LUMVEX-694326 format. One record per atom (N, C-alpha, C): y, x, z; residue in one letter; residue number from 0. Coordinates in nm, 4 decimals, m for minus. Layout:
BEGIN
Y/X/Z/a/NUM
...
***
This chain:
BEGIN
15.0666/3.8396/0.4950/x/0
15.0038/3.9790/0.5109/x/0
14.9273/4.0205/0.3771/x/0
14.9570/4.1343/0.3401/x/1
14.8763/4.1896/0.2206/x/1
14.7257/4.2230/0.2789/x/1
14.6383/4.2297/0.1835/x/2
14.4964/4.2695/0.2191/x/2
14.4926/4.4084/0.2841/x/2
14.5894/4.4976/0.2335/x/3
14.5843/4.6347/0.2963/x/3
14.6311/4.6261/0.4344/x/3
14.7306/4.5538/0.4644/x/4
14.7849/4.5332/0.6001/x/4
14.6677/4.4761/0.6855/x/4
14.6001/4.3873/0.6479/x/5
14.4789/4.3275/0.7233/x/5
14.3767/4.4261/0.7399/x/5
14.3388/4.4977/0.6380/x/6
14.2449/4.6144/0.6492/x/6
14.2836/4.7138/0.7605/x/6
14.4218/4.7511/0.7671/x/7
14.4691/4.8478/0.8549/x/7
14.4590/4.7927/0.9872/x/7
14.5077/4.6648/1.0098/x/8
14.5075/4.5977/1.1340/x/8
14.3548/4.5907/1.1933/x/8
14.2850/4.5475/1.1018/x/9
14.1216/4.5236/1.1446/x/9
14.0800/4.6709/1.1910/x/9
14.0901/4.7596/1.1120/x/10
14.0459/4.9036/1.1593/x/10
14.1109/4.9540/1.2723/x/10
14.2340/4.9095/1.2923/x/11
14.3092/4.9601/1.4197/x/11
14.2376/4.8772/1.5306/x/11
14.2100/4.7645/1.5232/x/12
14.1551/4.6774/1.6237/x/12
13.9982/4.7241/1.6549/x/12
13.9356/4.7548/1.5554/x/13
13.8029/4.7989/1.5627/x/13
13.8030/4.9440/1.6304/x/13
13.9026/5.0109/1.6064/x/14
13.9301/5.1493/1.6652/x/14
13.9440/5.1145/1.8207/x/14
14.0186/5.0310/1.8594/x/15
14.0542/4.9983/1.9945/x/15
13.9280/4.9507/2.0693/x/15
13.8557/4.8644/1.9971/x/16
13.7335/4.8138/2.0541/x/16
13.6291/4.9172/2.0770/x/16
13.6200/5.0270/1.9849/x/17
13.5207/5.1245/1.9864/x/17
13.5609/5.2170/2.1180/x/17
13.7063/5.2390/2.1129/x/18
13.7411/5.3190/2.2282/x/18
13.7211/5.2530/2.3692/x/18
13.7381/5.1228/2.3670/x/19
13.7217/5.0441/2.4926/x/19
13.5631/5.0444/2.5135/x/19
13.4781/5.0434/2.4361/x/20
13.3476/5.0436/2.4575/x/20
13.3141/5.1757/2.5031/x/20
13.3525/5.2894/2.4528/x/21
13.3305/5.4190/2.4961/x/21
13.3653/5.4456/2.6307/x/21
13.4961/5.3912/2.6680/x/22
13.5489/5.3945/2.8088/x/22
13.4479/5.3239/2.9033/x/22
13.4002/5.2082/2.8614/x/23
13.3022/5.1290/2.9481/x/23
13.1809/5.1977/2.9516/x/23
13.1292/5.2595/2.8511/x/24
13.0039/5.3447/2.8540/x/24
13.0184/5.4685/2.9545/x/24
13.1346/5.5411/2.9455/x/25
13.1510/5.6324/3.0424/x/25
13.1682/5.5954/3.1895/x/25
13.2255/5.4756/3.2026/x/26
13.2323/5.4296/3.3418/x/26
13.0947/5.3804/3.3991/x/26
13.0111/5.3331/3.3031/x/27
12.8740/5.2876/3.3422/x/27
12.7996/5.4120/3.3829/x/27
12.8126/5.5200/3.2948/x/28
12.7392/5.6471/3.3134/x/28
12.7837/5.7074/3.4564/x/28
12.9191/5.7037/3.4948/x/29
12.9628/5.7521/3.6210/x/29
12.9032/5.6761/3.7295/x/29
12.9034/5.5491/3.7152/x/30
12.8308/5.4549/3.8173/x/30
12.6873/5.4931/3.8311/x/30
12.6214/5.5129/3.7307/x/31
12.4782/5.5366/3.7388/x/31
12.4577/5.6749/3.7926/x/31
12.5421/5.7624/3.7598/x/32
12.5163/5.9032/3.8107/x/32
12.5468/5.9026/3.9653/x/32
12.6501/5.8252/4.0142/x/33
12.6813/5.8016/4.1484/x/33
12.5655/5.7451/4.2264/x/33
12.5078/5.6458/4.1600/x/34
12.4055/5.5576/4.2226/x/34
12.2734/5.6610/4.2340/x/34
12.2512/5.7408/4.1462/x/35
12.1455/5.8426/4.1468/x/35
12.1678/5.9364/4.2566/x/35
12.2811/5.9850/4.2607/x/36
12.3158/6.0775/4.3795/x/36
12.3036/6.0136/4.5131/x/36
12.3379/5.8795/4.5297/x/37
12.3275/5.8154/4.6578/x/37
12.1863/5.7856/4.6833/x/37
12.1031/5.7572/4.5883/x/38
11.9756/5.7436/4.6165/x/38
11.8956/5.8683/4.6516/x/38
11.9347/5.9793/4.5887/x/39
11.8722/6.1143/4.6337/x/39
11.9152/6.1514/4.7785/x/39
12.0447/6.1332/4.8037/x/40
12.0887/6.1566/4.9508/x/40
12.0222/6.0699/5.0381/x/40
12.0054/5.9459/5.0083/x/41
11.9346/5.8512/5.1014/x/41
11.7682/5.8877/5.1181/x/41
11.7235/5.9401/5.0139/x/42
11.5803/5.9914/5.0088/x/42
11.5689/6.1039/5.0981/x/42
11.6665/6.1969/5.0789/x/43
11.6622/6.3210/5.1639/x/43
11.6894/6.2870/5.3160/x/43
11.7636/6.1994/5.3379/x/44
11.7871/6.1458/5.4823/x/44
11.6746/6.0944/5.5338/x/44
11.5987/5.9933/5.4564/x/45
11.4775/5.9425/5.5012/x/45
11.3677/6.0390/5.5336/x/45
11.3726/6.1425/5.4466/x/46
11.2623/6.2393/5.4744/x/46
11.2896/6.3159/5.6018/x/46
11.4128/6.3372/5.6305/x/47
11.4529/6.4026/5.7645/x/47
11.4164/6.3223/5.8719/x/47
11.4464/6.1965/5.8741/x/48
11.4095/6.0946/5.9783/x/48
11.2606/6.0934/6.0055/x/48
11.1777/6.0935/5.8836/x/49
11.0369/6.0929/5.8992/x/49
10.9912/6.2213/5.9550/x/49
11.0565/6.3320/5.9155/x/50
10.9975/6.4586/5.9629/x/50
11.0250/6.4741/6.1208/x/50
11.1420/6.4201/6.1637/x/51
11.1714/6.4124/6.3057/x/51
11.0718/6.3167/6.3758/x/51
11.0479/6.1987/6.3183/x/52
10.9623/6.1107/6.3796/x/52
10.8217/6.1650/6.3965/x/52
10.7749/6.2445/6.2905/x/53
10.6394/6.3142/6.3078/x/53
10.6446/6.4090/6.4151/x/53
10.7494/6.4883/6.4355/x/54
10.7712/6.5876/6.5463/x/54
10.7469/6.5058/6.6778/x/54
10.8279/6.3863/6.6963/x/55
10.8142/6.3193/6.8128/x/55
10.6827/6.2669/6.8340/x/55
10.6077/6.2260/6.7414/x/56
10.4771/6.1736/6.7570/x/56
10.3872/6.2783/6.8067/x/56
10.4081/6.3953/6.7465/x/57
10.3238/6.5143/6.8040/x/57
10.3628/6.5439/6.9390/x/57
10.4883/6.5425/6.9802/x/58
10.5308/6.5693/7.1084/x/58
10.4719/6.4708/7.2243/x/58
10.4698/6.3464/7.1718/x/59
10.4201/6.2399/7.2635/x/59
10.2749/6.2549/7.2824/x/59
10.2133/6.2998/7.1768/x/60
10.0671/6.3280/7.1884/x/60
10.0354/6.4287/7.2853/x/60
10.1218/6.5426/7.2891/x/61
10.1002/6.6514/7.3706/x/61
10.1314/6.6079/7.5147/x/61
10.2192/6.5240/7.5406/x/62
10.2460/6.4729/7.6683/x/62
10.1404/6.3837/7.7206/x/62
10.0846/6.3060/7.6344/x/63
9.9690/6.2205/7.6768/x/63
9.8520/6.2907/7.7248/x/63
9.8350/6.4086/7.6456/x/64
9.7166/6.4949/7.6813/x/64
9.7337/6.5669/7.8056/x/64
9.8688/6.6110/7.8292/x/65
9.8898/6.6677/7.9620/x/65
9.8869/6.5737/8.0758/x/65
9.9286/6.4585/8.0663/x/66
9.9202/6.3561/8.1745/x/66
9.7722/6.3356/8.1862/x/66
9.6918/6.3169/8.0976/x/67
9.5398/6.2914/8.1157/x/67
9.4862/6.4067/8.1929/x/67
9.5127/6.5370/8.1619/x/68
9.4716/6.6482/8.2188/x/68
9.5243/6.6596/8.3668/x/68
9.6441/6.6237/8.3968/x/69
9.7022/6.6232/8.5344/x/69
9.6255/6.5174/8.6145/x/69
9.6081/6.3869/8.5598/x/70
9.5340/6.2928/8.6119/x/70
9.3918/6.3259/8.6537/x/70
9.3247/6.4037/8.5810/x/71
9.1882/6.4484/8.6032/x/71
9.1887/6.5522/8.7204/x/71
9.2912/6.6441/8.7244/x/72
9.3047/6.7416/8.8271/x/72
9.3322/6.6779/8.9524/x/72
9.4249/6.5781/8.9553/x/73
9.4555/6.5087/9.0767/x/73
9.3393/6.4320/9.1258/x/73
9.2568/6.3665/9.0470/x/74
9.1329/6.3122/9.0904/x/74
9.0415/6.4069/9.1360/x/74
9.0296/6.5371/9.1094/x/75
8.9531/6.6394/9.1531/x/75
8.9984/6.6742/9.3061/x/75
9.1338/6.6741/9.3048/x/76
9.1892/6.7079/9.4300/x/76
9.1826/6.6238/9.5421/x/76
9.1869/6.4973/9.5029/x/77
9.1869/6.3881/9.6009/x/77
9.0822/6.3920/9.7137/x/77
8.9513/6.4200/9.6782/x/78
8.8546/6.4262/9.7943/x/78
8.8776/6.5428/9.8883/x/78
8.9254/6.6663/9.8358/x/79
8.9632/6.7707/9.9203/x/79
9.0787/6.7311/10.0158/x/79
9.1727/6.6670/9.9591/x/80
9.2993/6.6221/10.0373/x/80
9.2533/6.5270/10.1487/x/80
9.1726/6.4254/10.1175/x/81
9.1221/6.3353/10.2154/x/81
9.0427/6.3975/10.3263/x/81
8.9660/6.5074/10.2939/x/82
8.8977/6.5685/10.3974/x/82
8.9762/6.6455/10.4876/x/82
9.0914/6.7121/10.4386/x/83
9.1861/6.7878/10.5160/x/83
9.2552/6.6878/10.6006/x/83
9.2951/6.5701/10.5573/x/84
9.3607/6.4741/10.6366/x/84
9.2726/6.4296/10.7463/x/84
9.1405/6.4183/10.7074/x/85
9.0467/6.3642/10.8285/x/85
9.0275/6.4816/10.9259/x/85
9.0278/6.6007/10.8808/x/86
9.0104/6.7145/10.9728/x/86
9.1313/6.7077/11.0677/x/86
9.2483/6.7027/11.0223/x/87
9.3768/6.6985/11.1006/x/87
9.3556/6.5884/11.1993/x/87
9.3100/6.4715/11.1595/x/88
9.3109/6.3619/11.2577/x/88
9.1965/6.3874/11.3535/x/88
9.1022/6.4522/11.3351/x/89
8.9895/6.4839/11.4185/x/89
9.0267/6.6166/11.5105/x/89
9.1192/6.7015/11.4645/x/90
9.1739/6.8104/11.5327/x/90
9.0928/6.9347/11.5055/x/90
9.0069/6.9290/11.3896/x/91
8.9330/7.0409/11.3490/x/91
9.0134/7.1512/11.3205/x/91
9.1134/7.1205/11.2470/x/92
9.2171/7.2502/11.2151/x/92
9.2563/7.3258/11.3324/x/92
9.2911/7.2723/11.4305/x/93
9.3315/7.3421/11.5436/x/93
9.2137/7.4264/11.6113/x/93
9.1018/7.3562/11.6210/x/94
8.9756/7.4182/11.6874/x/94
8.9446/7.5331/11.5971/x/94
8.9407/7.5195/11.4668/x/95
8.9031/7.6317/11.3844/x/95
9.0077/7.7414/11.3902/x/95
9.1214/7.7284/11.4071/x/96
9.2236/7.8278/11.4263/x/96
9.1995/7.9097/11.5664/x/96
9.1741/7.8395/11.6676/x/97
9.1367/7.8905/11.8017/x/97
9.0007/7.9679/11.7997/x/97
8.9186/7.9137/11.7389/x/98
8.7699/7.9839/11.7237/x/98
8.7719/8.1104/11.6312/x/98
8.8538/8.1131/11.5356/x/99
8.8712/8.2270/11.4536/x/99
8.9633/8.3408/11.4927/x/99
9.0457/8.3087/11.5872/x/100
9.1462/8.4126/11.6423/x/100
9.0829/8.5274/11.6908/x/100
8.9822/8.5186/11.7838/x/101
8.9162/8.6300/11.8410/x/101
8.8530/8.7154/11.7315/x/101
8.7882/8.6578/11.6409/x/102
8.7315/8.7326/11.5333/x/102
8.8251/8.8060/11.4437/x/102
8.9474/8.7534/11.4239/x/103
9.0476/8.8319/11.3566/x/103
9.1029/8.9387/11.4263/x/103
9.1048/8.9241/11.5546/x/104
9.1664/9.0269/11.6415/x/104
9.0577/9.1579/11.6440/x/104
8.9438/9.1152/11.6434/x/105
8.8310/9.2225/11.6461/x/105
8.8407/9.2911/11.5069/x/105
8.8599/9.2138/11.4021/x/106
8.8672/9.2850/11.2738/x/106
8.9728/9.3711/11.2672/x/106
9.0867/9.3332/11.3038/x/107
9.2090/9.4001/11.2950/x/107
9.2111/9.5110/11.3964/x/107
9.1526/9.5052/11.5153/x/108
9.1371/9.6072/11.6180/x/108
9.2447/9.5947/11.7200/x/108
9.2766/9.4668/11.7470/x/109
9.3713/9.4534/11.8621/x/109
9.3025/9.4023/11.9870/x/109
9.1781/9.4330/12.0255/x/110
9.1178/9.3932/12.1254/x/110
9.1621/9.4556/12.2611/x/110
***
């Protein structure tokens, strides 16, 4: 082989190597871009999950506050309920109704 043939062959091979390297660089760039897009999508998804989790925490807090309030209301009603039960057992409810009946008739005017 003549030196000119070697030079042409080396130049051709170098050109092929450069083209191959550019192809590899393009492939790597596409992979990096894809990874960046995937990371962005994952970050957005995580942000959505965190937002929904925050909403759930707020809602659970509201439910806890409501349950506490209801518990306090029930605790206030318990003595009254116990008194009414005791009255029924003693028969006061019937006697009270019998005692108030004439008064109601007088007020209404059905005497």
